[in-house]
VMD Tcl script that draws the C-alpha trace (Angstrom):
set ca {
  {-50.11 20.70 -32.56}
  {-47.03 19.72 -30.52}
  {-44.00 18.66 -32.48}
  {-41.99 15.76 -31.06}
  {-38.31 15.97 -31.82}
  {-36.31 12.82 -31.83}
  {-32.66 12.68 -30.96}
  {-30.31 11.70 -33.68}
  {-29.17 8.12 -34.07}
  {-25.54 9.00 -33.31}
  {-26.55 10.83 -30.13}
  {-28.64 7.85 -28.96}
  {-25.70 5.52 -29.61}
  {-23.36 7.85 -27.70}
  {-25.72 7.96 -24.70}
  {-26.15 4.17 -24.78}
  {-22.38 3.63 -24.94}
  {-21.84 6.00 -22.02}
  {-24.50 4.18 -19.99}
  {-22.98 0.79 -20.78}
  {-19.54 2.06 -19.73}
  {-20.90 3.34 -16.40}
  {-22.66 0.03 -15.74}
  {-19.46 -1.88 -16.52}
  {-17.47 0.34 -14.11}
  {-20.00 -0.21 -11.34}
  {-20.03 -3.96 -11.93}
  {-16.22 -4.12 -11.85}
  {-16.24 -2.16 -8.58}
  {-18.85 -4.53 -7.14}
  {-16.82 -7.60 -8.11}
  {-13.67 -6.07 -6.62}
  {-15.60 -5.37 -3.42}
  {-16.74 -8.98 -3.24}
  {-13.17 -10.21 -3.65}
  {-11.89 -7.93 -0.87}
  {-14.84 -8.01 1.53}
  {-12.61 -9.15 4.41}
  {-10.27 -6.16 3.99}
  {-11.71 -3.50 6.25}
  {-10.26 -0.39 7.84}
  {-8.58 -2.64 10.41}
  {-6.81 -4.46 7.58}
  {-5.35 -1.15 6.38}
  {-4.29 -0.17 9.88}
  {-2.70 -3.60 10.27}
  {-0.68 -2.96 7.13}
  {0.60 0.28 8.69}
  {1.56 -1.81 11.72}
  {3.50 -4.28 9.60}
  {5.44 -1.45 7.99}
  {6.12 0.12 11.39}
  {7.40 -3.11 12.88}
  {9.46 -3.76 9.77}
  {11.42 -0.60 10.63}
  {11.30 -0.80 14.45}
  {12.61 -4.33 14.94}
  {15.85 -3.98 12.94}
  {16.41 -0.60 14.61}
  {16.06 -2.08 18.10}
  {18.28 -5.03 17.18}
  {20.90 -2.60 15.88}
  {20.80 -0.57 19.09}
  {21.09 -3.72 21.23}
  {24.08 -4.95 19.25}
  {25.68 -1.51 19.41}
  {25.24 -1.27 23.18}
  {26.70 -4.76 23.61}
  {29.74 -3.81 21.49}
  {30.18 -0.56 23.48}
  {30.13 -2.46 26.79}
  {32.36 -5.30 25.58}
  {34.98 -3.31 23.67}
  {34.99 0.36 24.73}
  {36.28 2.72 22.05}
  {36.12 6.36 21.08}
  {33.33 5.63 18.57}
  {29.72 5.03 19.54}
  {28.80 1.67 18.13}
  {25.25 2.09 19.43}
  {24.77 5.12 17.21}
  {26.35 3.45 14.18}
  {24.27 0.30 14.63}
  {21.16 2.44 15.15}
  {21.68 4.06 11.75}
  {22.39 0.67 10.18}
  {19.21 -0.73 11.75}
  {17.12 2.15 10.41}
  {18.56 1.63 6.92}
  {17.86 -2.11 7.03}
  {14.36 -1.40 8.37}
  {13.60 1.07 5.58}
  {14.76 -1.42 2.98}
  {12.55 -4.04 4.63}
  {9.56 -1.68 4.67}
  {10.12 -0.80 1.01}
  {10.09 -4.52 0.20}
  {6.72 -4.98 1.96}
  {5.19 -1.92 0.28}
  {6.44 -3.05 -3.15}
  {5.09 -6.57 -2.56}
  {1.63 -5.40 -1.52}
  {1.47 -2.79 -4.28}
  {2.36 -5.37 -6.93}
  {-0.42 -7.62 -5.60}
  {-2.93 -4.77 -5.88}
  {-1.78 -3.82 -9.39}
  {-1.85 -7.47 -10.46}
  {-5.50 -7.81 -9.37}
  {-6.53 -4.76 -11.36}
}
mol new
graphics top color blue
foreach p $ca { graphics top sphere $p radius 0.5 }
foreach p [lrange $ca 0 end-1] q [lrange $ca 1 end] { graphics top cylinder $p $q radius 0.2 }
display resetview
């Protein structure tokens, strides 16, 4: 005669709890996907573009101002180079602001 062994009550509870946890994780992922269904790969690439322009525009403005100063008031110092560095610094601060803002939005939703 074949003997049927039953699992212990604690083991059954452990398996059921693990299953319920996995189902809850999948459901949370599904709900998150429904909230962000418009955010595709293009959305992510667009965010890279925003960060890039956040650095590029202040840099170009700095170079333009520096070239204008060099043409208007010639001196031994290169204002174009100094304004380029200042533009890059301002652009990096601007990019950090955008990254921090988007990251806080993502963390807040979780």
